[in-house]
C-alpha positions in Angstrom: 115.1 235.5 54.1 111.5 237.8 52.4 111.2 240.8 54.0 108.3 242.8 54.0 109.7 246.0 55.6 112.9 248.3 55.0 114.9 250.5 57.8 116.2 253.4 55.3 118.4 255.4 57.8 119.2 259.2 56.8 122.2 261.1 57.6 120.8 262.6 60.8 119.8 259.3 62.4 116.2 259.5 61.2 114.6 256.1 60.6 112.3 255.6 57.6 109.9 251.9 57.6 109.5 251.5 54.1 107.7 248.4 52.0 110.1 246.0 50.7 108.5 246.6 47.1 108.7 250.3 47.4 112.2 250.4 48.5 113.0 248.5 45.6 112.0 251.3 43.7 115.8 252.4 43.8 117.7 249.8 41.8 120.9 250.6 44.3 118.4 249.1 47.4 117.2 246.5 45.6 121.0 245.5 45.1 122.1 246.0 48.8 119.0 244.9 50.0 119.4 241.0 47.7 123.6 241.3 47.5 124.8 237.6 48.3 126.8 237.6 51.5 126.4 238.7 54.9 126.8 242.3 54.2 124.9 244.4 56.9 122.4 245.7 55.0 121.3 242.2 53.5 120.7 240.5 57.2 119.2 243.4 58.9 117.1 244.9 56.5 118.7 248.4 56.8 119.9 250.9 55.1 122.1 254.0 56.1 122.3 257.1 54.0 125.2 259.5 55.5 124.6 261.7 53.0 121.2 261.9 52.2 119.4 264.6 54.8 116.2 263.9 56.4 113.7 265.8 54.4 115.2 264.9 51.6 114.8 260.8 52.2 111.5 261.5 53.5 110.9 263.1 49.8 112.4 260.1 48.4 110.6 257.9 50.2 107.2 259.3 48.9 108.3 258.9 45.4 109.0 254.8 45.7 105.2 254.9 46.6 104.4 257.4 43.5 106.1 255.5 41.3 104.6 252.4 42.5 101.3 253.5 42.7 101.2 254.9 39.3 104.5 252.5 37.5 101.7 250.5 35.7 99.0 253.0 34.7 97.1 252.6 31.4 95.9 256.2 31.5 98.2 259.2 30.7 96.1 261.2 33.5 99.0 260.5 35.9 99.0 263.8 38.9 103.1 265.5 38.5 104.6 264.7 41.1 105.9 267.4 42.9 108.7 268.7 44.3 109.9 271.7 46.4 112.3 274.2 44.2 115.0 274.6 46.8 115.7 270.7 47.1 115.4 270.1 43.7 119.4 270.0 43.8 119.3 267.5 46.3 117.0 265.5 44.7 118.5 264.9 41.6 122.2 263.7 43.8 119.6 261.5 45.9 118.3 260.3 42.3 121.3 259.1 41.4 123.4 257.5 43.8 119.7 255.4 44.3 119.2 255.5 40.2 115.6 255.5 40.8 
């Protein structure tokens, strides 16, 4: 079943609705949504992240769209993806888990 959007749910229960293509920037999410069998993620098109806070998941979603926009860029003038320094460690952990 083809999906246009995916719901990503933070530890606090905040829901982010993102394009399927953007969510699949994460290999972990892509695998969760396309795995064989009747898993909740596959059937409902939503993934819960009990270990990822709302501000971190919001920044991750922003990065998904940033990467989609610039991944096939032929120019070297790709803008920097700005990160708040106080969020760097949590973002690194989330990035590692999400395989982005």
